[in-house]
N, C-alpha and C positions, 0 to 999 in steps of 0.2 A: 573491636574487630568484627566484621561481618562473618556470621557462621551460617553455613548452608543448612536449611531445615531439611529434615528427612521424615518420611519419604516425600518425594516430589511427584506429583501427577503431571501428565502431559497437558492436562487442562489448566495448569497453574496460570498460564498467561492469558486466559480467556477474559476475565474481568479487566485486567490491565490493558489488554489490547483494545477493548471497547472504550475504555476511559481515555486512552491517549492516541487512538489510531487516526484521529481526524487530521493530524499533521503529518502522518507517516508517508504520504504520497505527494505532498505539496512542495515541489522542489523550489518554487520561487517564494514560498512563505505566504502566498495569498490564501485567504479563506475561500473555501469552495463556494461558488456562486449558487444562489438559491434559484434554480431554474428547472423546470420540468418539461422543457421543449422536447418533443418526441418526433424526430425525423427518422425515416426508415430507409436503409440503404438497399440497393439491388434494383431489379427491374420491376418488382411488384411490391406493394405495401405488405407489411407483416400481416398475415391473415388473422382475423378474429373468428376463431372456429368454436369458441365455447359460449354457452348461454349465459354463464354467470360472470359479472364484472369482477368477481373476486379472483378469477383465474385467467383473465384475459391479458394479453400483452398490452403495454401502454399504448393508448390511441395515437394515431398519426395526426397531430393537430396542425402541422405545417407541411407544406409541400416540400419534398426533398429536392435539393438542387440537382439538376440534371448534369452529371459529370461523366457519364459513360461515353468513352471516345471510340470504343470498338464494339462490334456485335458480340454479344454473349449468348451462346446457343446451348450450353450445357444445362443440366439440371441445377437448380439453385442449391447452394450450400448454406444451410440455415445455422446461424449461431444465435444463441439467446443471451441477452444481457440481463443479469440479475442485479437489482439495486434496491436501496432503501429510499423510498420517496419521502419518508417522514420518520420521526423518532429521534432519540437522543443522538444517534450517529447517522444522520440522514446523508445520503450520497446521491442526490438527484442528478448530479452532473455525469455520472458514470456512463450512461448511454451515448453521450456526445462523442467521447473518444472512440468508442467502438464504431459508431456510424461513420465518423470521418475516415477511419482506417478502411472500412469496407468500401466506401465510395472511391477512395484512392485506388484500392485494389481493382475495383470494377472498371475504373477508367483506364487501367493498365492491362485489361484483359481478364480480370477475375482470376480464379484458380483453374488454370488450364481451360479457359473458356467458359467456366461455370460462374455465374454471378454469386457474390456473397450477399446473403440476405440477413439483416439484423432484426430479430424479434426482441421484445422487451417484456419483462415481468417485474412489477413492483412488489417486493417482498412485504411491504407495508408494516414492517416492524411487528409482524404477527406470525406465530408459529404455524397456524393453519394455512395462512396464505403462502408461507414459505414452502410448505409441503405441496400445496396446489401448484406453485410455480414449477417445482420439480416434476410433478405429474404432467403439466402442460408441455414441458420440454420433451418428455418422452412421447407424448401424443403427437407433437408437431414434427418429430423426427429430426431434432437438431443434432449437429455433430459435436457440439460443445456448448457449455455455458461459460461466460466470462465475467470477470470484474466484481464479484460480490464482496461486500464488507458487512457481515451480518452476525448478530448473536444467535440467530436461528438457523445457522448452517447445519446443525444436527438434524434438521427436518428435511432439507432437500438432498443432502449428501447420500443417505441410504437409498433414496429413490433413484438418483442418478447413477450411483455405483452399481445398483442391481441391473440397470439398463445399459451399463458400460458407456455412459456419457461422461467425459471428463470435465472438470471445472478448472479452467486455466486462468491464471491471473487473479485468483481469489486472494484477498488481503487477510492473512490469518487473524481471526477475531473470535473463534470458538474452538472447542476441543476437536470437532470434526475436521477443521482446516488442518490440524496437525497430525491427524491419524488416518483419515480416509484414503484409500487407494486411488480415489478419483481426484484427489487434491494436488494441484500443480501451481502453487504460487510462484510469481516471477521474482520476488525478493523477500527478505526475511522480516520486514516490518519492524515491530517493536523488539523482536529477538535480536536482529542485526543492529538496530539503532542503539540498544542498551550497551552492546559491546563497543560500538563505534564512539558513542558519546563518552565512554570512559577512556578509550584509547586516545581520542583527540585532545583530551585534557593533558595527557602525558606527552604525546608526540608534537602537538602544536602549542599547548599552553605551558609546558614545562612543569606541570604539577608532579609532585612525588607522593603526596598523601591525599587521596580522593575520598570524599564522603558523598552520600546520597540523601537527597530530600525527595521523598516520594509520597504518593497518595496512600492513605491508610486503608489499604485493602490487602487481604492475605495474598492475593495473586500478585500484588505489586512487588512482593519480594523477588519476583522473577527478574526485575531490573538489576538487582544486585547480583543475582546468580549469573546472568549472562555478562554483566560487566566484569565480574571476577574471572570468567573464562578468558576474557581478553587481557585483563591485567596480569594474569598468572604468568604470562610469558616473560614479564619483567620482574617476577618475584614479588608482585604487589597484590593487594586485595583491598576491597572497600573498607575504609577506616570506620566510619559511622554510618549506619543505615537508620535514618530518622524518618519515621512514618508520621504524616500530618493529616489530621481529620479534615474532611471537606468543610470548607467554610470557617476554618479556624479564625477567630477574631483578632488574634495577636500573634504575629509571626516571630517576634523577638526571641522567645524562649527556644523555638525550633532552630532559628539561625544560630543561637549560642550553642546549642547541642551539636549542630552540624560542624561547627568550627572547632570543637574540642579535639585535643590530641594532635594539634599541628596541621589540621586540614589546610591545604593550599590549592584545592580544586574541588568544585562542587558540581555534581550532576543533578539536575532538577527534573523530576518526573511528576508534575502536578497538573491538575486541570486548570483551565483558563484563568479565572480571577485569583485562584490560590497561587498559581505560578507568578502572576503579576505582583501580588502582595509579598510573596516570599522574596522575589528577586529585588524588589524595592528595598526591603529591610536588609537583605544581604549586602546590597551596594552601599547602603548607609553605614553598615557596620564595617565592611571591608571593601572599599571602592575598587581595588585592583585585583581581586581574586578572580581567577579564570572560572567561567561558568559554561556548562553545556546544558542543553535543555530539549525536552520533548513535551508538548502540551497540546491540548485542544484549543480551538479558536486562535491559532497562532498569529494570524494577522492582527486580531484585536489585542492580543498580548503585546505584540511589538509596538503597536500604535500607543497603547496605554503606557508602556515603558518609556517611549520617546528615546532620548539620548542614553538612558540607562540600559537599553538593549544593545548598544554598541559593544562589540567584542564577543557576544555570546556565540558559542559554537553549536552547530546543528549538523544533521546528516541528511544527505539526499541520495536517491536511488536511480535517478534517470538523468540522461544527458540534458544539458541546458545550452543556452546560447554561447557560453564561453567554453564549455568542455568539448562540444562538437557542433560548431555553428551550422555545418551543412545538414546534419541530421535534424537539428532543431528547426531549421528553416523548412525542411520537408514536412515536419509535424505541423508547424504553423500554417503552411500553405494548405495542407489537408484539412485542418480545422476551418480555415477561412473558406475554402471551397465548399465545405459542408454547411456553411452559414453560422459558425460558432465563433464568438469573440473571446470568450474566456478560455484560458489555457491551463489553469492550475487545478488543484484538487486531484481527484482520482481519474481524470481524463487521460493522463499519460499512461496510466496502468491499463485501462481498458483498450486504449489504442494499441498498446504493445501486445496485449493478449490476443487480439484479433490477428495481428501480424504473425505471432508465433503459431497460432492454429493454422493459418494459411501456409506458412513455410513448411510445416510438418506434413500437412495434407498434400501439398504439391509433389512431395516425393513418394507418395503412396499409390499403389495400383488402383485403389478405390477410395472415394471420399465419403466415408461413413464414420459414424461415431465409434463403432467397434474397431475399425481399422486405426483410427486415431488413438483410441484407448490402448490398443496393443502396442502402438509405436512410441508413445510418449515416454515410457520408462527407459527407452534406448536413446533418447535425444541427448546429443552433445553438441555444443558449439553452434547453436542456432543464433544467427545474427539478425537483429531488427534495428530500427532507427535509433531508439532512445536507450537501449540497454547494452551492457557488456554481453558477450556470448552466454547464452542460456543453456543450462543442462538440467536433466532430471534423472540422472543415473545414480548420483551419490548424495545422500543426505550429508549436510555439512555441520550440523549442530547437535550435540548430545541432548537428549530428551525430546527433540523435535524432529521426528523422522521424515516429515514432509517439507522441511526447509532445505532447499537445494542450492539456492543462490544467495550468498551473503556479501556480495560486493556493493560498495557504496562510495559516496563522495563526502569529504569533509568540507564544510562551509562555515562562514563567519558573517555575522551581521555587522554592518557599518552604515549608519545613516538610513536605516530601514531597508537596505539592499543587501543581497547576499554575494559574497565573494567566495569562489571555490578555491580551497587551499591545497587539496590533494592533487598530485600529478596523475590524473586518470583514476579509474576505479581501483579500490583496494579491498582486500579481504578484511572485514571489520573484526575478525577474531584473530587473524594471524599478523595483520599489518602488511602482508605481502601484496604486490601488485596483482590485479586480476588479469 
């Protein structure tokens, strides 16, 4: 029986998030494209005002498509995209979603006639550069930063918080994401996914005894903790919490351990190749057992598994072409208009973050970082294309005071494609409709 360790730090999920976050925002299961295309939205290119390349925004290497359909006469509203261009959890695609959202906003009149201008800063998987990006955001006078997924969040958050510049749509990956007053993630990431991946085994897979196979990191115990919060409403708890070292050469003993005690549903939280190897061995041992999974390099895992991936349950956090075709078509059109072909990865998150910033700013008497910073804690029911209504007034998860939105979708793999199982978004901790 899983026993909750004590005490638990809010930073417990940090290493886990970084290990498994790569698939957290990838609603169609595709691996994030390796692209560093930098287009800048708005009527002017993002200014390069610093002497050092270490602190400049990503250069504008391609001409931005001209999409402005109305004259924009107000002062530019600057939003900075923070992203990791390299490193273990690289997210070079993040700027694309933000750029597409900004160009679509500008084509529709901007924010009350003011153009949205996207600046970019590559965190470079380096704490010094992360701090420099925060300082650049302050010097550039941005109203918000959007989209980061970074182990070095603790470097830029203090800088931005001191300047009252909020970070919207950060994907929780470091302790600061869960604690800073400037942190406003749009969804719960691995926190929500852990709860949902346990619940889907019960609600969709019919499992009554669930065990966990997860990476051998102390922080990975968080998967079981949040899974148990969801399972508790049915009087259940994780049966076996089996930690597996990275690169384990033989998965058979770990599979045997997971299946002890009558396990009839398995939640897999392992990195790429280990996830593939474990699921292959699990399928050979028990071909019909329900499996839910979160992993890095998800597309590669699915491809490597082939038919063995059929039936695996996953979670999603954004609308897709089946859950809201109209919203999805709007997103696709915006991406295409901005010159981007890839739709997966963290593009949907940064796209939505820019929309949230614009929606909140549009209701304020002034479009400044301080005004936005003051307004965000009162936000309820903000609607954008790809998300259920967003709120920032009430934390939803014990231990994580900056996780406000825990709604998601249950999906299942079949023939390498995803089918959405849930009827709309559901609260992954309570099972109730959102």
